[in-house]
Backbone bond lengths (Angstrom), bond angles and torsions (degrees), N, CA, C in turn:
res aa  C-N    CA-C-N  psi(-1)  N-CA   C-N-CA  omega(-1)  CA-C   N-CA-C  phi
1 M - - - 1.480 - - 1.506 110.67 -
2 P 1.313 117.74 125.40 1.474 118.65 178.62 1.498 111.90 -72.20
3 D 1.319 115.75 144.86 1.457 121.35 176.99 1.558 106.94 -82.40
4 V 1.275 115.15 148.62 1.490 121.91 171.72 1.478 106.14 -99.17
5 R 1.334 115.50 129.95 1.483 122.76 -179.42 1.496 108.01 -98.42
6 L 1.338 115.31 133.20 1.465 120.61 176.95 1.516 108.83 -143.63
7 H 1.323 113.75 102.09 1.483 120.09 -172.73 1.556 107.65 58.37
8 S 1.321 115.52 -124.50 1.496 118.54 -179.93 1.517 113.34 -88.24
9 M 1.292 116.73 1.13 1.498 121.63 -174.98 1.519 110.73 -98.23
10 S 1.307 113.67 146.06 1.456 121.47 168.50 1.534 108.21 -116.68
11 I 1.315 115.44 134.44 1.488 120.91 -177.93 1.477 106.88 -115.50
12 G 1.349 116.76 122.63 1.434 122.22 -178.23 1.510 112.12 169.74
13 R 1.346 115.43 179.67 1.450 120.04 -174.76 1.516 114.56 -61.37
14 R 1.301 118.26 -29.86 1.474 121.25 -174.19 1.520 112.79 -89.34
15 H 1.285 117.32 1.40 1.480 121.74 -171.39 1.521 112.40 -117.04
16 P 1.354 116.52 163.35 1.476 119.47 174.36 1.536 112.44 -63.10
17 L 1.277 115.43 165.54 1.492 121.50 175.70 1.529 109.29 -60.87
18 V 1.337 113.76 143.39 1.467 118.90 168.22 1.535 106.73 -111.92
19 F 1.305 115.88 143.35 1.481 121.05 -175.75 1.537 110.05 -115.18
20 F 1.336 115.85 129.70 1.472 123.59 175.39 1.515 107.46 -105.10
21 L 1.299 116.89 106.21 1.449 122.56 -165.82 1.555 111.97 -128.86
22 G 1.282 115.71 143.06 1.464 120.63 175.93 1.520 111.88 157.15
23 P 1.310 119.59 173.86 1.433 122.18 178.66 1.475 112.26 -69.48
24 C 1.332 115.23 158.34 1.464 120.16 179.92 1.544 110.12 -58.01
25 V 1.316 115.99 -45.77 1.470 119.59 -174.72 1.524 108.66 -137.15
26 I 1.308 116.71 154.75 1.459 120.55 172.77 1.525 107.24 -69.78
27 E 1.329 118.13 107.25 1.462 123.11 -178.89 1.481 110.91 -82.09
28 S 1.298 116.94 -37.48 1.493 125.43 179.65 1.516 108.40 -167.72
29 R 1.298 115.67 162.92 1.434 119.23 176.72 1.525 110.53 -61.39
30 D 1.316 118.11 -49.17 1.464 122.08 -175.24 1.570 108.18 -62.54
31 H 1.283 119.41 -44.21 1.491 120.41 -176.73 1.529 107.97 -67.19
32 T 1.290 119.53 -40.63 1.467 120.97 -178.97 1.526 110.38 -64.39
33 L 1.296 117.16 -43.70 1.500 118.52 178.38 1.532 111.01 -66.39
34 F 1.301 117.47 -36.75 1.467 120.70 177.63 1.529 109.25 -62.10
35 M 1.341 117.27 -47.27 1.461 120.02 -177.38 1.548 109.72 -67.12
36 A 1.294 118.06 -37.85 1.484 119.81 178.07 1.520 111.02 -62.97
37 E 1.343 115.93 -42.51 1.473 118.51 178.23 1.515 111.02 -61.51
38 K 1.321 117.05 -45.58 1.461 119.74 179.49 1.520 113.35 -61.83
39 I 1.300 114.61 -43.47 1.477 119.70 179.16 1.532 111.02 -64.68
40 K 1.275 116.07 -40.83 1.478 120.89 173.36 1.502 111.38 -56.13
41 E 1.330 116.46 -48.18 1.471 120.14 -178.89 1.547 111.31 -61.83
42 I 1.326 115.07 -43.05 1.465 117.12 -179.71 1.520 111.86 -65.97
43 A 1.333 116.58 -41.78 1.445 121.08 -179.87 1.537 111.43 -62.93
44 E 1.329 117.78 -41.26 1.477 119.28 177.83 1.458 111.72 -69.02
45 K 1.316 117.94 -40.66 1.487 119.89 -179.52 1.506 112.67 -64.33
46 L 1.342 117.84 -36.72 1.443 121.90 -176.91 1.542 112.21 -94.55
47 G 1.346 118.46 -9.06 1.410 121.21 179.23 1.515 114.69 69.76
48 I 1.301 116.96 37.73 1.457 120.61 -178.54 1.529 111.49 -107.62
49 G 1.304 117.59 157.47 1.439 122.92 169.99 1.510 109.39 -79.80
50 S 1.309 117.87 132.55 1.457 118.46 -177.55 1.518 110.65 -139.33
51 V 1.367 114.16 150.65 1.429 123.96 176.36 1.519 107.20 -127.17
52 F 1.321 117.44 133.32 1.466 118.09 177.41 1.516 110.35 -86.25
53 K 1.310 117.23 131.67 1.464 124.02 178.83 1.482 113.68 -120.29
54 A 1.282 117.78 139.46 1.486 123.78 172.81 1.501 108.08 -167.75
55 S 1.316 115.30 146.81 1.454 121.05 -179.87 1.522 111.44 -97.41
56 F 1.309 117.21 141.49 1.462 120.53 176.21 1.478 111.48 -88.71
57 D 1.370 117.06 -17.33 1.428 122.36 179.31 1.537 109.87 -153.76
58 K 1.282 117.71 120.00 1.447 123.07 175.24 1.520 107.11 -92.67
59 A 1.345 113.38 83.48 1.463 119.48 -173.26 1.536 113.66 -75.58
60 N 1.349 116.20 -9.47 1.466 118.97 -176.86 1.536 111.40 -114.83
61 R 1.303 116.75 42.56 1.479 120.17 179.39 1.545 109.46 -73.43
62 S 1.294 114.42 156.66 1.487 120.11 -177.54 1.537 112.05 -67.38
63 S 1.324 115.98 -37.16 1.483 122.05 -173.41 1.489 111.42 -121.86
64 I 1.333 116.60 148.39 1.456 123.08 175.20 1.531 110.76 -62.10
65 D 1.333 116.47 -22.96 1.461 119.75 -179.84 1.511 115.37 -88.38
66 S 1.352 117.30 -3.91 1.436 120.85 -175.75 1.529 111.68 -70.87
67 F 1.365 116.71 148.43 1.450 121.98 174.45 1.497 110.87 -64.77
68 R 1.343 116.72 133.15 1.472 120.35 -177.23 1.502 114.74 -111.49
69 G 1.296 117.38 -22.29 1.470 118.96 -178.34 1.540 112.47 118.19
70 P 1.336 118.55 -179.68 1.433 121.88 -173.30 1.515 114.35 -79.65
71 G 1.321 120.37 -12.76 1.402 123.57 -174.72 1.519 115.02 94.42
72 L 1.296 116.35 173.38 1.472 122.16 -172.85 1.514 115.24 -58.24
73 E 1.316 115.87 -57.05 1.478 120.15 -173.60 1.530 112.57 -63.17
74 E 1.318 115.97 -53.58 1.461 118.31 -178.79 1.555 111.28 -67.41
75 G 1.315 115.64 -37.38 1.457 119.00 -179.57 1.511 112.32 -62.66
76 L 1.329 116.85 -42.01 1.466 120.82 179.72 1.535 111.00 -67.21
77 K 1.280 116.97 -34.19 1.498 119.96 175.86 1.520 109.82 -62.03
78 I 1.291 117.07 -43.40 1.468 122.10 179.96 1.529 111.81 -65.35
79 L 1.314 114.26 -43.97 1.490 118.65 178.42 1.504 112.32 -67.10
80 S 1.341 115.56 -34.55 1.477 118.36 175.33 1.534 110.59 -64.31
81 E 1.311 116.71 -37.95 1.492 120.99 177.96 1.519 109.15 -64.93
82 V 1.308 116.93 -40.78 1.481 119.42 176.22 1.519 112.45 -57.21
83 K 1.335 117.12 -45.21 1.461 123.18 178.34 1.503 111.60 -59.89
84 N 1.308 114.64 -49.01 1.484 119.76 -174.09 1.499 113.12 -71.93
85 R 1.328 117.31 -37.62 1.454 121.11 -177.16 1.498 114.04 -79.61
86 F 1.354 115.60 -38.90 1.480 118.53 -172.22 1.534 112.51 -112.54
87 H 1.325 116.52 -2.83 1.473 121.35 179.80 1.508 111.26 54.09
88 L 1.294 115.96 43.13 1.480 123.79 174.95 1.511 109.86 -105.34
89 P 1.347 118.08 132.27 1.471 117.51 168.39 1.522 109.00 -63.28
90 V 1.311 117.26 150.70 1.473 120.56 -175.52 1.591 108.59 -123.66
91 L 1.313 112.23 150.86 1.464 121.44 176.90 1.498 105.63 -125.61
92 T 1.328 117.51 138.31 1.445 122.64 168.42 1.518 109.82 -151.79
93 D 1.311 117.46 161.39 1.457 121.30 -172.10 1.502 111.84 -101.36
94 V 1.332 114.36 156.76 1.479 120.98 176.84 1.524 107.13 -120.09
95 H 1.322 116.09 150.35 1.459 120.38 -178.45 1.517 111.80 -122.93
96 E 1.314 118.30 -16.85 1.478 122.52 178.90 1.505 107.75 -140.13
97 T 1.354 113.12 153.95 1.482 117.15 -179.09 1.509 111.36 -63.70
98 I 1.319 118.94 -28.18 1.437 120.21 -176.78 1.526 112.50 -68.40
99 Q 1.316 117.23 -16.99 1.472 121.62 179.11 1.521 112.98 -85.19
100 V 1.298 117.91 -17.38 1.485 122.13 -164.77 1.518 111.69 -62.19
101 S 1.330 118.13 -51.57 1.467 120.52 -175.45 1.520 112.37 -59.71
102 A 1.315 117.06 -42.80 1.446 119.27 -179.85 1.510 112.30 -67.59
103 V 1.312 116.80 -40.26 1.485 120.91 177.66 1.513 110.52 -64.62
104 A 1.322 117.28 -39.42 1.458 118.87 -177.92 1.499 112.94 -66.24
105 E 1.321 120.11 -20.36 1.457 121.80 175.55 1.518 113.24 -71.57
106 V 1.324 115.60 -17.21 1.473 119.86 -176.35 1.557 110.47 -117.99
107 A 1.290 116.00 -49.80 1.488 120.41 -171.48 1.521 112.45 -75.11
108 D 1.283 116.14 136.19 1.466 121.83 172.47 1.536 110.54 -80.74
109 V 1.313 115.24 -30.15 1.474 121.62 178.28 1.535 106.82 -125.84
110 I 1.321 115.10 125.93 1.480 120.81 174.62 1.512 107.72 -99.98
111 Q 1.309 116.88 124.29 1.466 121.11 -176.63 1.529 111.73 -103.17
112 I 1.299 115.22 133.63 1.474 121.98 172.99 1.527 107.63 -97.52
113 P 1.324 117.25 118.54 1.497 118.05 -177.94 1.522 111.85 -65.41
114 A 1.314 115.07 157.11 1.480 121.35 -175.36 1.481 113.11 -56.70
115 F 1.322 117.08 -43.49 1.462 121.59 -177.35 1.534 112.84 -68.92
116 L 1.334 115.63 -14.75 1.484 120.11 -177.56 1.529 109.99 -112.34
117 C 1.305 119.76 14.51 1.456 121.55 -168.59 1.568 113.21 -69.58
118 R 1.334 116.63 -14.97 1.471 118.38 178.39 1.530 112.98 -104.95
119 Q 1.317 117.82 6.66 1.448 123.22 -175.71 1.534 108.68 -75.69
120 T 1.286 118.34 101.32 1.445 122.07 -169.30 1.538 112.15 -62.24
121 D 1.305 117.72 -44.23 1.452 121.62 -178.29 1.544 110.75 -62.04
122 L 1.307 116.00 -38.49 1.463 119.71 -179.44 1.524 111.13 -71.16
123 L 1.321 115.52 -40.98 1.511 119.00 177.14 1.491 111.50 -63.84
124 V 1.307 117.30 -43.10 1.472 120.57 -179.45 1.530 112.62 -67.33
125 A 1.318 115.63 -43.13 1.473 119.19 178.27 1.519 110.98 -61.56
126 A 1.331 116.38 -41.77 1.484 119.80 179.52 1.544 108.78 -67.11
127 G 1.300 116.99 -44.75 1.484 119.28 -179.75 1.466 113.88 -59.31
128 K 1.330 118.35 -36.02 1.463 121.48 -178.70 1.517 113.01 -66.85
129 T 1.286 118.91 -17.84 1.486 120.65 179.99 1.511 111.61 -71.76
130 G 1.329 118.10 -20.42 1.473 120.70 -175.82 1.504 114.17 80.98
131 R 1.330 117.44 -4.16 1.446 119.89 179.49 1.534 109.60 -72.79
132 V 1.352 117.14 165.68 1.448 119.89 169.33 1.555 107.46 -67.14
133 I 1.353 114.71 132.32 1.432 121.63 -179.11 1.540 109.14 -110.76
134 N 1.305 115.26 122.11 1.464 121.64 176.65 1.499 108.31 -107.47
135 V 1.335 115.81 114.97 1.462 120.67 -179.10 1.484 109.31 -104.46
136 K 1.355 117.74 120.43 1.458 121.86 173.59 1.520 108.65 -77.93
137 K 1.320 116.79 127.02 1.475 120.41 174.51 1.496 110.32 -68.03
138 G 1.322 115.96 124.38 1.444 119.09 178.39 1.507 111.82 -60.35
139 Q 1.341 116.44 147.63 1.454 121.49 178.75 1.525 112.34 -60.12
140 F 1.318 114.15 -17.33 1.470 120.79 -172.81 1.549 109.33 -105.30
141 I 1.312 117.80 5.69 1.481 122.16 -176.71 1.523 109.45 -105.10
142 A 1.302 116.68 135.30 1.456 120.52 171.66 1.535 109.84 -73.57
143 P 1.320 118.71 144.11 1.492 120.18 -178.90 1.533 109.84 -55.77
144 D 1.346 118.58 -37.28 1.458 118.66 -177.29 1.511 111.77 -63.02
145 D 1.327 118.64 -28.02 1.463 121.50 -175.84 1.498 113.51 -79.58
146 M 1.298 118.67 -4.98 1.474 120.03 178.41 1.487 112.32 -67.19
147 V 1.363 117.91 -19.55 1.436 120.16 179.60 1.528 111.15 -62.49
148 H 1.326 116.71 -30.67 1.484 119.20 179.21 1.543 110.17 -70.12
149 I 1.293 115.72 -36.42 1.455 120.13 175.80 1.511 111.68 -66.47
150 V 1.300 117.29 -41.33 1.441 122.03 175.95 1.526 111.93 -56.16
151 K 1.334 115.23 -43.84 1.455 119.31 -178.67 1.499 112.46 -62.92
152 K 1.311 118.39 -32.90 1.473 120.50 177.26 1.541 109.68 -62.29
153 I 1.303 117.21 -42.88 1.454 119.73 -178.94 1.552 109.70 -72.37
154 E 1.324 117.38 -41.65 1.461 122.08 177.77 1.519 111.80 -58.67
155 S 1.317 117.27 -27.14 1.504 119.35 -179.13 1.495 111.75 -62.61
156 T 1.346 117.75 -18.79 1.481 122.53 -179.83 1.517 110.79 -89.29
157 G 1.346 118.53 -5.21 1.447 121.93 -176.16 1.521 112.72 92.16
158 N 1.331 117.84 -4.07 1.432 121.54 -178.99 1.501 111.30 -84.71
159 R 1.357 115.25 125.58 1.434 120.54 179.44 1.581 111.87 -116.56
160 Q 1.314 112.83 13.52 1.473 119.84 179.92 1.538 107.85 -95.53
161 I 1.313 116.35 80.91 1.466 122.65 -169.00 1.497 110.87 -127.82
162 L 1.357 114.83 135.32 1.446 120.97 172.82 1.567 106.87 -122.98
163 L 1.310 113.76 144.09 1.490 120.11 176.56 1.512 108.61 -115.03
164 T 1.318 116.72 128.66 1.475 119.76 -176.89 1.510 110.31 -118.15
165 D 1.335 115.71 128.30 1.433 121.08 172.97 1.508 110.33 -91.06
166 R 1.306 117.67 127.92 1.459 123.41 -179.48 1.484 113.46 -125.94
167 G 1.345 114.53 27.98 1.442 120.10 177.18 1.523 110.98 98.69
168 T 1.324 114.45 160.93 1.458 121.43 179.63 1.553 109.45 -127.43
169 S 1.305 117.09 140.55 1.457 121.81 -176.87 1.519 109.54 -55.97
170 F 1.335 113.40 134.31 1.461 121.65 179.26 1.518 106.39 -135.59
171 G 1.331 115.18 92.62 1.444 120.39 -170.28 1.534 111.23 80.29
172 Y 1.317 115.52 -165.22 1.468 120.09 -177.03 1.497 112.23 -76.00
173 D 1.323 120.37 -35.50 1.442 121.52 -169.34 1.544 111.75 -133.15
174 G 1.302 116.96 30.10 1.466 118.78 179.70 1.525 110.65 -133.12
175 L 1.329 114.14 159.88 1.457 121.88 173.98 1.509 108.78 -128.13
176 I 1.307 116.74 150.53 1.459 120.90 174.81 1.529 107.77 -134.75
177 A 1.325 116.90 142.07 1.449 122.09 176.19 1.528 107.50 -97.39
178 D 1.341 115.26 115.97 1.426 122.75 -175.67 1.567 107.03 -98.64
179 V 1.349 118.48 111.81 1.450 119.25 -177.47 1.511 113.68 -62.66
180 R 1.327 118.04 -18.92 1.449 120.25 178.04 1.540 110.82 -67.99
181 A 1.291 118.78 -19.13 1.450 121.89 -178.63 1.504 112.09 -63.39
182 V 1.340 117.81 -29.54 1.430 120.82 -177.68 1.552 111.27 -68.06
183 P 1.328 118.72 -58.21 1.454 116.41 178.68 1.537 113.72 -64.22
184 I 1.346 117.48 -32.90 1.462 120.40 177.05 1.536 110.61 -60.20
185 M 1.352 116.60 -50.69 1.459 118.88 -176.53 1.561 110.76 -72.47
186 H 1.323 118.29 -22.65 1.468 119.90 175.19 1.541 109.00 -63.40
187 K 1.308 118.59 -24.10 1.478 120.92 -179.90 1.524 110.83 -64.06
188 S 1.303 116.01 -20.85 1.518 120.02 176.50 1.503 112.11 -65.05
189 G 1.363 115.38 -20.69 1.458 119.44 -178.82 1.518 113.79 99.90
190 Y 1.334 116.96 2.83 1.463 120.01 -173.82 1.555 110.56 -125.15
191 P 1.346 114.80 158.12 1.465 119.34 179.74 1.538 111.23 -63.45
192 V 1.313 111.71 150.27 1.463 120.01 -178.77 1.548 109.40 -117.90
193 I 1.302 113.84 130.20 1.462 121.89 -179.16 1.573 107.04 -110.83
194 F 1.285 114.97 148.91 1.494 119.01 174.09 1.508 112.26 -113.24
195 D 1.322 116.02 124.30 1.489 123.37 178.60 1.533 105.00 -87.42
196 A 1.339 113.41 101.47 1.460 119.57 -174.61 1.533 113.76 -74.35
197 T 1.303 116.75 -31.37 1.469 117.72 -174.10 1.547 113.45 -89.77
198 H 1.316 117.63 -41.29 1.451 118.01 177.23 1.557 112.20 -65.07
199 S 1.321 113.05 -30.18 1.474 117.32 178.28 1.504 114.28 -65.61
200 A 1.341 115.58 -16.86 1.469 122.10 179.84 1.511 112.00 -92.48
201 Q 1.336 118.48 2.94 1.446 121.47 -176.62 1.509 112.48 -70.91
202 I 1.327 114.88 155.69 1.460 124.84 164.69 1.500 106.18 -117.51
203 P 1.337 118.21 90.69 1.463 121.01 -173.94 1.502 111.73 -71.17
204 G 1.340 114.56 158.72 1.504 119.15 174.14 1.504 110.26 115.07
205 G 1.334 112.96 165.74 1.468 119.47 -179.35 1.521 112.12 75.50
206 K 1.354 114.92 -165.04 1.449 119.59 -178.30 1.543 111.11 -78.14
207 T 1.305 116.16 -31.27 1.445 122.59 175.92 1.535 111.13 -128.81
208 T 1.328 114.47 151.84 1.468 118.50 -179.16 1.512 109.70 -89.21
209 G 1.339 114.84 127.06 1.462 118.71 178.81 1.563 109.56 -96.51
210 G 1.290 113.18 -167.21 1.492 115.98 179.12 1.519 111.82 177.53
211 K 1.297 113.87 173.55 1.477 122.17 -178.90 1.522 108.83 -127.67
212 R 1.340 113.61 80.63 1.446 123.40 -176.08 1.524 112.05 -59.14
213 Q 1.293 117.11 -29.65 1.473 121.66 -172.36 1.529 111.07 -66.03
214 Y 1.299 117.93 -17.33 1.474 118.23 -179.82 1.511 114.34 -98.91
215 I 1.325 116.55 3.11 1.476 119.91 179.19 1.511 112.48 -59.62
216 P 1.298 121.15 -45.05 1.482 120.74 179.64 1.529 112.87 -62.62
217 H 1.337 117.46 -41.98 1.424 121.25 -178.68 1.542 113.04 -63.62
218 V 1.327 114.66 -48.34 1.454 118.30 -177.59 1.547 110.55 -70.54
219 S 1.326 117.26 -35.11 1.466 120.01 178.43 1.553 110.74 -63.07
220 R 1.323 114.59 -42.35 1.444 117.49 -179.74 1.541 110.72 -63.86
221 A 1.287 116.54 -38.96 1.482 121.43 178.14 1.517 112.30 -63.53
222 M 1.332 116.30 -44.25 1.453 119.98 -178.40 1.516 112.88 -68.84
223 V 1.333 116.89 -36.72 1.471 119.14 176.89 1.580 108.23 -67.41
224 A 1.286 115.20 -39.46 1.493 119.45 177.85 1.548 109.97 -61.04
225 A 1.334 115.90 -32.40 1.451 121.17 178.56 1.516 114.75 -78.32
226 G 1.349 114.44 -7.02 1.486 117.51 173.40 1.516 115.00 115.26
227 A 1.309 119.23 7.29 1.525 120.60 179.19 1.520 108.41 -56.24
228 D 1.315 115.93 138.76 1.470 123.41 -175.37 1.527 111.86 -92.44
229 G 1.331 116.84 -11.25 1.448 118.29 -178.67 1.550 107.68 -162.97
230 I 1.305 113.38 165.54 1.480 119.41 179.71 1.533 107.74 -126.51
231 F 1.342 115.49 128.30 1.452 124.15 175.90 1.542 104.46 -103.55
232 M 1.331 116.20 122.93 1.477 118.96 -176.15 1.500 110.40 -146.31
233 E 1.319 115.66 125.08 1.481 120.72 175.26 1.515 108.08 -83.43
234 V 1.321 117.27 128.76 1.443 122.40 -176.33 1.517 110.39 -129.26
235 H 1.326 115.40 154.44 1.455 120.01 -176.86 1.529 109.23 -150.94
236 D 1.310 115.44 148.58 1.474 120.47 -179.95 1.518 111.92 -80.14
237 N 1.315 118.24 -18.18 1.449 121.46 178.95 1.519 108.38 -147.23
238 V 1.327 117.50 82.51 1.465 123.08 -169.45 1.521 112.21 -59.29
239 D 1.314 117.61 -32.47 1.482 121.70 -175.98 1.548 109.59 -69.73
240 R 1.301 117.74 -20.30 1.444 121.40 -177.12 1.523 112.16 -108.99
241 A 1.306 117.43 2.95 1.496 122.24 -179.79 1.531 107.72 -60.36
242 K 1.324 113.37 142.83 1.481 119.88 -176.53 1.524 113.42 -85.22
243 S 1.370 115.80 -6.28 1.463 119.28 -178.84 1.544 106.61 -152.10
244 D 1.291 116.83 139.23 1.499 121.95 174.71 1.522 112.88 52.07
245 R 1.299 117.39 42.66 1.475 118.71 -176.80 1.541 113.13 -66.26
246 A 1.336 116.13 -19.12 1.459 120.97 -178.09 1.529 112.38 -76.42
247 T 1.330 116.80 -20.17 1.446 119.82 -174.10 1.537 114.89 -125.63
248 Q 1.333 117.95 -9.24 1.486 116.33 174.64 1.530 109.30 -64.13
249 Y 1.307 117.14 143.23 1.451 121.59 -175.23 1.513 110.16 -92.65
250 P 1.348 116.69 136.86 1.466 118.55 -176.75 1.510 112.11 -63.89
251 L 1.322 118.15 132.09 1.439 124.20 -176.92 1.536 111.42 -57.21
252 E 1.305 117.26 -38.22 1.457 120.14 -174.71 1.545 111.86 -71.63
253 Q 1.300 116.83 -18.73 1.471 120.43 178.83 1.530 112.29 -94.13
254 L 1.328 117.02 -6.49 1.476 121.00 -173.44 1.497 113.06 -64.51
255 P 1.306 123.15 -48.15 1.480 121.90 -176.97 1.520 113.87 -54.52
256 G 1.326 116.41 -44.61 1.440 119.82 -178.66 1.511 112.40 -61.40
257 L 1.347 117.48 -41.39 1.469 121.06 179.03 1.507 110.75 -69.43
258 I 1.317 116.62 -39.50 1.494 118.77 178.29 1.520 110.88 -59.75
259 R 1.331 116.71 -42.47 1.448 118.93 -179.56 1.513 110.77 -61.27
260 Q 1.315 118.64 -43.44 1.442 122.35 179.13 1.526 110.50 -60.00
261 L 1.323 116.84 -47.40 1.462 121.34 -176.44 1.544 110.49 -64.86
262 C 1.327 117.63 -40.18 1.431 119.99 178.81 1.528 112.41 -64.96
263 E 1.317 116.45 -37.01 1.497 119.45 177.56 1.534 110.96 -64.30
264 I 1.349 114.55 -39.92 1.481 117.63 179.50 1.518 109.49 -67.20
265 R 1.328 116.16 -41.76 1.475 120.03 -179.95 1.544 110.09 -59.65
266 E 1.281 119.95 -42.60 1.423 121.02 -179.35 1.524 110.73 -65.13
267 L 1.329 117.50 -33.09 1.421 119.73 -178.84 1.506 111.74 -71.86
268 V 1.345 118.59 -36.55 1.485 121.00 -174.21 1.500 113.88 -99.45
269 R 1.329 116.47 -8.01 1.495 118.02 -170.17 1.529 112.03 -57.49
270 G 1.315 116.86 -35.21 1.467 118.65 -177.99 1.527 115.81 -87.92
271 F 1.331 115.34 0.11 1.479 118.86 -177.89 1.539 109.75 -73.66
272 D 1.299 116.64 147.02 1.469 121.35 171.34 1.503 107.86 -83.28
273 E 1.350 116.85 146.70 1.438 119.24 175.86 1.524 109.55 -80.19
């Protein structure tokens, strides 16, 4: 399995966990910089590889009245400031091909949202940038079928690919994290990331609910299954978060969970699948 290189980090089976951390959405410049500073401090204290994540536009909100973010231009300015001030690589998502070139000028990782994971034009446009591409597995996609999505990106010559499991539909309004998805998606030849917070969602209705209390349990299971990284939305005040407040993980609880996950990773890193 090829490693994915991201700044000084290597992501893959032979390496420590990498953490993709940040708020669900850019709520404001000040809040984003505050969160980036705190995440940087935690990463340095614990000695982990970290990527700052935040969305400039939540285009797939449940309600027309939901907060979406500052938009492309202002959002990229804020993410650029995060990079320059804190020297953190950044991840953000794209929803249309017209956004890709501008995002590639700032983002180190371009993310394809789960609901758009089969959109060929978007995958190809992202792949052509040469950036690391993180594809969220759609809730409606079998892990085995991700190989077809990988081939679309590979057609551009890009081999810097990450596959992220964010749960699988379980009935009309539930998600379940299937540990089998990790070894299955590893067969694609690329690192597998686990999205710990979106997997805890209860989708549907005017607002998206969730069961935050199970995030540690499921995360530990997925790391034990071989996940190469953890994607987790975190917030300093989850009750006041402007998006996904039911599943963002409290910032103050983050270090303890990271320590647990890193210990599990070290235990299983040498195991054969």
